[in-house]
C-alpha positions in Angstrom: 0.7 14.6 -23.3 1.9 11.4 -21.7 2.5 11.6 -17.9 5.6 9.8 -16.7 5.1 7.4 -13.9 8.0 5.7 -12.1 6.9 4.2 -8.8 4.1 1.8 -7.6 2.9 1.5 -4.1 0.9 -1.7 -3.9 -1.1 -3.4 -1.1 -2.0 -7.0 -1.9 -4.7 -8.9 0.0 -4.9 -12.7 -0.3 -8.0 -14.4 1.0 -10.1 -17.4 0.1 -13.2 -16.2 -1.7 -16.4 -17.4 -0.1 -19.3 -18.3 -2.4 -22.1 -20.8 -2.2 -19.8 -23.3 -3.9 -16.1 -23.2 -3.2 -14.5 -21.7 -6.3 -10.8 -21.8 -7.4 -9.2 -18.3 -6.9 -8.5 -15.5 -4.4 -8.8 -11.8 -4.4 -6.0 -9.4 -5.4 -6.0 -5.7 -4.6 -3.4 -3.0 -5.3 -3.1 0.8 -4.8 -1.2 2.5 -7.6 0.7 5.8 -7.0 3.1 7.9 -9.0 6.7 8.9 -8.0 5.3 11.9 -6.0 3.1 9.6 -3.9 -0.1 10.6 -5.7 -2.9 8.2 -6.5 -3.5 7.1 -10.2 -7.3 7.3 -10.2 -9.9 6.2 -12.7 -7.4 5.1 -15.3 -6.9 1.8 -17.1 -3.8 -0.2 -16.2 -2.5 -3.5 -17.4 -1.8 -6.2 -14.7 0.2 -9.4 -15.2 0.0 -11.8 -12.2 2.3 -14.9 -12.0 2.5 -17.7 -9.3 5.9 -19.3 -9.0 7.0 -22.3 -6.9 10.0 -22.3 -4.6 11.1 -18.7 -4.9 10.2 -15.3 -6.5 12.1 -16.5 -9.6 11.1 -20.1 -9.5 9.0 -22.2 -11.9 5.9 -20.4 -13.1 2.8 -22.6 -12.5 0.2 -20.0 -13.3 -0.1 -16.6 -15.1 -2.9 -14.2 -16.1 -2.9 -10.8 -17.8 -5.8 -8.4 -17.4 -6.7 -4.8 -18.1 -8.6 -3.1 -15.3 -9.5 0.4 -14.2 -8.4 1.9 -10.9 -11.2 3.5 -8.9 -11.4 7.0 -7.4 -9.0 5.9 -4.6 -6.4 4.5 -7.0 -7.5 0.9 -6.0 -7.7 -2.0 -8.5 -9.4 -5.3 -7.5 -9.5 -8.6 -9.4 -9.7 -12.4 -8.8 -6.6 -14.6 -9.3 -7.3 -17.9 -11.0 -11.1 -17.8 -11.3 -12.4 -20.5 -13.7 -8.9 -21.5 -14.6 -7.8 -25.1 -15.1 -4.1 -24.3 -14.6 -4.9 -22.6 -11.3 -7.1 -25.6 -10.2 -4.2 -28.0 -10.9 -1.8 -26.2 -8.5 -0.5 -28.6 -5.8 -0.6 -26.2 -2.9 1.1 -28.7 -0.6 4.2 -28.6 -2.9 5.1 -25.1 -1.9 6.1 -22.5 -1.0 4.4 -20.3 -3.6 5.0 -16.7 -4.5 2.7 -14.1 -6.2 4.5 -11.8 -8.5 2.7 -8.7 -9.9 3.8 -6.5 -12.8 1.8 -3.4 -13.8 2.0 -1.0 -16.8 0.2 2.2 -15.7 -0.4 3.1 -19.3 -2.5 -0.1 -19.9 0.0 -1.6 -22.4 2.6 -4.4 -21.9 5.5 -2.3 -20.8 5.6 -3.7 -17.3 7.9 -1.6 -15.1 6.2 -1.5 -11.7 6.7 -4.9 -9.9 6.1 -6.4 -6.5 6.5 -10.0 -5.1 5.5 -11.7 -1.9 5.1 -15.2 -0.5 1.6 -16.7 -0.5 0.9 -17.4 3.2 -2.8 -18.5 2.9 -3.8 -21.5 0.7 -7.0 -20.8 -1.2 -10.2 -21.9 0.4 -11.1 -24.1 -2.5 -8.2 -26.4 -1.9 -9.2 -27.1 1.7 -12.8 -27.4 0.7 -11.8 -30.2 -1.7 -9.8 -32.0 1.0 -12.8 -31.8 3.4 -15.1 -33.3 0.7 -12.7 -36.2 0.2 -12.4 -36.8 3.9 -16.3 -37.0 4.1 -16.1 -39.7 1.4 -13.8 -41.8 3.5 -10.5 -40.8 1.8 -7.4 -41.2 4.1 -4.6 -38.7 3.9 -1.2 -39.7 5.2 1.0 -36.9 6.6 4.6 -37.4 5.5 5.8 -33.8 5.4 8.1 -33.3 8.4 7.6 -29.6 8.2 3.8 -30.0 9.1 3.4 -29.2 12.8 -0.2 -28.1 13.1 -1.8 -31.4 14.5 -4.8 -30.7 16.6 -3.9 -33.1 19.4 -2.1 -32.8 22.7 0.0 -35.6 24.3 -2.4 -36.5 27.1 -5.1 -37.2 24.6 -3.2 -40.2 23.0 -4.5 -43.7 23.6 -2.2 -46.1 25.5 0.2 -43.2 26.3 3.2 -44.3 28.5 3.0 -43.1 32.1 6.0 -44.8 33.9 9.7 -44.4 33.5 10.0 -48.2 33.4 8.3 -48.2 30.1 11.3 -46.4 28.5 14.8 -47.7 27.8 17.4 -46.4 30.3 19.8 -45.3 27.5 21.2 -42.6 29.7 22.5 -45.1 32.4 20.7 -43.4 35.3 21.4 -45.1 38.7 18.6 -47.1 40.2 18.2 -48.3 43.9 19.5 -51.7 42.8 22.7 -50.1 41.6 23.4 -48.4 45.0 24.8 -51.4 47.0 28.0 -50.2 48.7 30.9 -52.1 50.3 33.9 -50.8 52.2 37.4 -52.4 52.2 40.0 -50.4 54.0 40.1 -47.0 52.4 38.2 -48.1 49.3 34.4 -47.6 48.9 33.0 -49.9 46.1 29.6 -49.7 44.3 27.9 -52.7 42.7 29.3 -53.1 39.2 32.9 -52.4 40.1 33.0 -48.6 40.6 35.0 -47.4 43.6 36.6 -44.3 45.2 39.6 -43.9 47.6 38.5 -42.3 50.9 40.8 -39.9 52.9 42.0 -41.4 56.2 42.3 -39.4 59.4 45.6 -39.0 61.3 44.3 -41.3 64.0 43.8 -44.0 61.4 47.5 -44.1 60.5 48.0 -41.2 58.1 51.1 -39.0 58.6 51.3 -35.3 57.8 54.6 -33.5 56.9 55.0 -31.5 60.1 54.8 -34.7 62.2 57.8 -36.5 60.6 60.8 -37.1 62.9 64.3 -35.8 61.7 62.7 -34.2 58.6 65.0 -31.9 56.5 64.5 -28.2 57.1 67.4 -26.5 55.3 68.4 -26.3 51.6 71.8 -27.6 52.5 70.2 -30.8 53.5 69.5 -31.4 49.8 71.8 -32.1 46.9 72.3 -29.0 44.7 71.5 -30.9 41.4 70.2 -27.6 39.8 73.6 -25.9 40.2 72.4 -22.8 42.1 75.2 -20.3 42.9 75.9 -20.2 46.6 77.4 -17.5 48.9 80.8 -19.1 49.0 83.7 -17.3 47.3 84.1 -18.0 43.5 87.0 -16.7 41.4 87.2 -15.8 37.7 88.6 -19.2 36.8 85.5 -20.8 38.4 83.3 -18.6 36.3 85.3 -19.2 33.1 85.2 -22.9 33.7 81.4 -22.5 33.4 81.5 -20.2 30.3 84.8 -19.1 28.6 83.3 -16.4 26.3 85.9 -13.8 27.6 88.7 -15.7 25.9 90.7 -15.9 29.1 90.8 -12.0 29.8 88.5 -9.5 31.3 89.9 -5.9 31.0 88.6 -2.4 32.1 89.8 -0.3 29.2 88.5 3.0 30.7 91.0 2.6 33.6 94.0 0.6 32.2 96.2 -1.4 34.5 99.0 -2.3 32.1 100.7 -0.7 29.1 98.8 -2.7 26.5 95.5 -1.5 27.9 96.8 2.1 27.8 97.7 1.7 24.1 94.3 0.2 23.4 92.5 3.1 25.2 94.5 5.7 23.2 93.6 4.0 20.0 90.0 3.7 20.8 89.8 7.4 21.9 91.4 8.5 18.6 89.1 6.2 16.6 86.0 7.5 18.6 87.1 11.2 18.0 87.5 10.5 14.3 84.1 8.8 14.0 82.4 11.7 15.9 84.0 14.2 13.5 82.8 12.2 10.5 79.3 12.0 12.0 79.2 15.8 12.7 80.3 16.5 9.1 77.6 14.2 7.8 75.0 15.9 10.1 76.1 19.4 8.7 75.8 18.1 5.1 72.4 16.6 5.9 71.2 19.8 7.5 72.4 21.8 4.4 70.6 19.3 2.2 67.4 19.6 4.2 67.6 23.4 4.1 67.9 23.3 0.3 65.0 20.7 0.1 62.8 23.0 2.2 63.5 25.9 -0.1 62.8 23.7 -3.1 59.6 22.3 -1.6 58.4 25.8 -0.8 59.0 26.9 -4.4 57.3 23.8 -5.7 54.3 24.5 -3.4 54.1 28.0 -4.8 54.4 26.8 -8.4 52.1 23.9 -8.1 49.6 25.9 -6.0 49.4 28.4 -8.8 49.0 25.6 -11.4 46.4 23.9 -9.2 44.4 27.1 -8.9 44.6 27.5 -12.7 43.4 23.9 -13.2 40.6 24.3 -10.7 39.5 27.5 -12.5 39.6 25.7 -15.9 37.7 22.7 -14.5 35.0 25.0 -13.1 34.8 26.8 -16.5 34.5 23.4 -18.2 31.7 22.3 -15.8 30.0 25.7 -15.9 30.5 27.0 -19.5 29.4 30.5 -20.3 26.0 30.5 -22.0 24.6 33.4 -23.9 22.3 35.6 -21.8 24.3 35.2 -18.6 25.3 38.2 -16.5 28.7 38.3 -14.9 27.8 38.9 -11.3 27.9 35.9 -8.8 25.3 35.8 -6.0 25.0 33.5 -3.0 21.6 31.7 -2.5 22.8 29.5 0.4 26.0 29.0 2.4 27.3 26.6 -0.4 25.4 27.5 -3.6 25.9 30.4 -6.0 24.1 31.5 -9.2 24.3 34.0 -12.0 21.2 35.9 -13.4 19.9 36.0 -17.0 20.4 39.2 -19.0 16.8 40.3 -18.6 13.2 39.2 -17.8 11.8 36.1 -19.5 9.5 36.9 -22.5 7.3 34.7 -24.7 5.7 35.2 -28.2 2.7 32.8 -28.5 2.3 33.1 -32.2 5.7 31.5 -32.9 5.9 29.6 -29.5 9.3 31.2 -28.8 11.0 32.2 -25.5 13.7 34.8 -25.1 15.3 37.1 -22.5 14.7 40.8 -22.8 17.5 42.6 -24.6 18.1 45.0 -21.7 17.6 44.4 -18.0 15.2 47.4 -17.9 13.0 46.3 -20.9 9.4 45.4 -20.1 6.5 44.4 -22.3 4.0 46.7 -20.5 0.6 47.0 -22.2 1.6 44.4 -24.8 0.6 41.9 -22.2 -3.1 42.9 -22.8 -2.9 41.0 -26.1 -2.6 37.7 -24.2 -6.4 37.2 -24.8 -5.5 36.2 -28.4 -3.8 33.1 -26.8 -1.9 31.2 -29.4 -2.5 33.9 -32.1 -0.9 36.7 -30.0 2.1 38.1 -32.0 3.4 40.4 -29.2 6.1 39.6 -26.7 4.6 39.1 -23.3 6.4 39.0 -19.9 3.7 38.4 -17.2 2.8 34.8 -16.6 0.6 32.7 -14.3 2.2 30.2 -11.8 3.8 27.2 -13.5 2.8 28.1 -17.1 5.8 26.7 -18.9 3.7 25.0 -21.4 4.3 21.5 -19.9 1.2 19.4 -19.5 1.7 17.9 -16.1 -2.0 17.6 -15.3 -3.0 21.2 -14.6 -6.0 22.6 -16.5 -4.1 25.8 -17.2 -0.4 25.5 -18.0 0.2 27.6 -21.2 2.1 31.0 -20.9 -1.0 32.9 -22.3 -3.6 31.6 -19.8 -6.1 34.2 -18.6 -8.5 32.4 -16.3 -8.7 33.8 -12.8 -9.6 30.4 -11.2 -6.4 29.8 -9.2 -7.0 26.1 -8.6 -6.7 25.4 -12.4 -3.0 26.3 -12.4 -1.8 23.4 -10.3 -1.6 19.7 -10.6 -3.0 18.9 -7.1 -5.4 20.3 -4.5 -2.5 21.3 -2.3 -0.3 22.7 -5.1 3.3 21.7 -6.0 6.7 23.4 -6.1 8.2 23.7 -9.6 10.9 21.2 -8.6 11.4 17.5 -8.5 8.7 15.6 -10.5 7.2 19.0 -11.5 10.5 20.6 -12.5 9.2 20.8 -16.1 6.6 23.3 -14.9 9.6 25.7 -14.3 9.8 28.1 -17.2 13.6 27.7 -17.6 13.9 23.9 -17.2 11.4 22.9 -19.8 11.9 25.5 -22.5 14.9 26.3 -24.8 15.5 30.1 -24.8 16.8 31.4 -28.1 19.2 33.9 -26.6 20.0 31.8 -23.5 21.7 28.7 -25.0 18.6 27.5 -26.8 18.5 24.2 -24.9 16.3 22.7 -22.2 17.4 22.4 -18.6 19.9 25.3 -18.6 17.9 27.8 -16.5 15.7 27.6 -13.5 13.6 29.8 -11.1 14.8 30.5 -7.5 12.9 28.9 -4.7 11.5 30.8 -1.8 14.4 29.9 0.5 16.9 30.9 -2.2 15.2 34.3 -2.8 15.1 34.9 1.0 18.8 34.1 1.5 19.8 36.3 -1.5 17.7 39.3 -0.2 18.2 38.9 3.6 20.7 36.3 4.8 23.8 36.4 2.7 26.8 38.4 4.1 26.2 42.2 3.9 22.8 41.5 2.3 21.3 44.9 3.4 24.1 46.9 1.7 23.8 44.9 -1.6 20.3 45.9 -2.6 18.2 49.0 -3.2 15.7 50.7 -5.4 16.6 52.6 -8.6 15.6 53.8 -12.1 17.2 53.0 -15.4 16.2 54.9 -18.5 12.9 55.9 -16.9 12.1 52.3 -15.8 11.8 51.9 -12.0 12.8 48.7 -10.4 15.1 47.0 -7.8 18.9 46.6 -7.9 20.8 43.6 -6.6 24.6 43.6 -6.2 26.9 40.6 -6.4 28.7 39.1 -3.3 32.1 40.7 -4.2 30.7 44.1 -5.1 33.1 47.0 -5.6 31.5 50.2 -6.9 33.2 51.2 -10.2 34.6 54.7 -10.8 32.2 57.2 -12.2 29.0 55.7 -10.6 27.5 55.6 -7.2 25.0 53.4 -5.3 22.8 54.1 -2.3 21.1 51.4 -0.2 17.5 52.6 -0.1 14.1 50.8 -0.1 11.9 53.9 0.0 12.1 55.5 -3.4 12.9 54.5 -7.1 14.8 57.8 -7.3 17.4 56.6 -4.8 19.6 55.5 -7.7 19.1 56.9 -11.2 21.2 55.7 -14.2 21.3 56.3 -17.9 21.9 53.4 -20.3 25.6 54.3 -20.4 26.1 54.5 -16.6 24.1 51.4 -16.1 26.4 49.6 -18.6 29.2 50.3 -16.1 27.2 48.9 -13.2 26.2 45.8 -15.2 29.8 45.1 -16.2 30.6 45.1 -12.5 27.9 42.4 -11.9 24.8 44.5 -10.9 21.3 43.1 -11.6 18.1 45.1 -12.2 14.6 43.8 -11.7 12.2 46.2 -13.5 8.8 47.0 -11.9 6.9 45.4 -14.8 3.5 45.6 -13.1 1.0 42.7 -13.0 -1.8 41.2 -15.1 -5.3 40.0 -14.1 -6.9 38.1 -16.9 -6.1 40.3 -20.0 -5.6 43.6 -18.1 -2.1 44.8 -17.2 -1.8 47.4 -14.4 0.8 49.2 -12.2 3.6 49.0 -14.8 6.4 51.2 -13.4 4.8 51.2 -9.9 5.2 47.6 -8.6 6.8 44.4 -9.6 6.2 40.7 -8.7 8.8 38.0 -9.4 7.7 34.3 -9.1 9.6 31.8 -7.0 9.5 28.1 -7.6 7.7 27.5 -4.2 4.0 27.1 -3.6 2.1 28.1 -0.5 -1.1 26.1 -1.0 -3.5 25.1 -3.8 -4.1 28.7 -4.9 -1.1 30.9 -4.0 2.7 30.9 -4.4 5.7 32.8 -3.0 6.9 35.9 -5.0 9.3 38.8 -4.5 7.2 42.0 -4.3 8.8 45.3 -5.4 7.2 48.6 -4.2 8.5 51.6 -2.2 8.8 50.7 1.5 7.4 47.3 0.8 10.1 45.2 -0.8 9.8 41.7 0.5 8.8 38.1 -0.1 5.1 37.6 0.0 3.0 34.5 0.4 -0.3 35.8 -1.0 0.4 35.9 -4.7 -2.5 34.2 -6.6 -1.6 31.6 -9.2 -3.7 33.4 -11.8 -1.9 36.7 -11.3 0.5 37.5 -14.2 3.9 38.1 -12.7 7.5 38.6 -14.0 10.0 35.7 -14.2 13.8 36.1 -13.8 15.8 33.0 -14.4 19.2 32.0 -13.0 22.0 29.4 -13.7 23.8 27.5 -11.0 27.4 28.6 -10.8 
């Protein structure tokens, strides 16, 4: 089966190849990895190499396509441009140049993995050719202003200038000949016409302010041309002559001094009282309106809140449609994530290559698992599987549901093992396989990880009171209760991990528990090769998490020993109980 590759990690080495005669070409190396970071080893791949001028998408001056095998380290090595006329004709001085590599890991021409980088080292053959022409007396002229790697320093030049007098004084620096000074009064002149005014001392005739005789000292000595107001008495007419905005009258209405003012004050008082009354009436009306609006908004919040809750519920139902085979109980597997369990343990019939859920939660295949030795010809329903045996060929030697080898390392795609997630999600029994009574489509179910099992069993709120051992219709096992558990009338439940007899139910009483969301994990035993044992005594339920290259995490069921274990061998046939995200 074709293995999907999505990512290339490449290391490209450019170096002039060194042979007895300088050839045209340079080495190219790349390390090929898949999306999980694993090396693609000892496999043929197709490589297309292009050299472009100016940029990564510039003019293509050379291209070669070559099929080559990666080695045991995922490394491929080839020579770019060897024995190629097009490569020999590249003008390396007319750069820059870029090397673009495209790789099809399947060895075809579907190039999806690409890298590009600037060529920083010109092939040796080019410089060898230049050296040969120099030996023949050929003269090269350097006219590229970007070239700065001359092998000379300034003091090695012949006839190099050593004195400033050999340069033009374009900066007009002063020389001793320019510094001829002359003094005339308070003016200092320099040859060429430049001059400065020198300060003169008091003894030389200068006069400072405080030595002037009869100098003015008061503001009254000056003319008030800015019109400053003085302390002298000024009447209303004086002010109004400056600005007559008062229209000839200034009145204090609050304390009238004549009859007209008294009339005006009475009118204004009445007008103010009327306006205040109108304002109070409007405030009362506005308060009443706001009160009615508050009541209306409250009612709208209630109405729309109920409608929003209804829409939210309908949206959730749309995004998480009920699929056949799903139990009603909702269980937390982290602080944010919830799931629902399948109706029973996963079962497989090799003869017809069909998956299903057990009809009842307490149904187990038991000794029918012994028929697994018939492999693809087994016509029994089996329910004990090795790790990652979904039937997906992801590189493991043993990946079919009926595998019986006890070599644990054959059940995984790498030496260190892999979780049944991410790139290896197809190895999860629920992700890769349609289940006839569970929606009959791929990617609708999955296996819980170690962390999710651990949160469900030990970390969710009230975890200890929501689990315990029990027996249904003579089948021992383990009971898990949903987060919102309320025990129905007519049945009881006791939290006990010491005995399968702690909770005993008939099919009728268990139907009541199941309708309230309870889940039962039967103790279906285990299988080594083609031998099933301990049915009804113990149970092991796979997680999607690996421990190392030979063991994975599983939930172990046994009186006084109900816990997550990290010593479950990949080859051990264990039960699988799938879930759907809620």
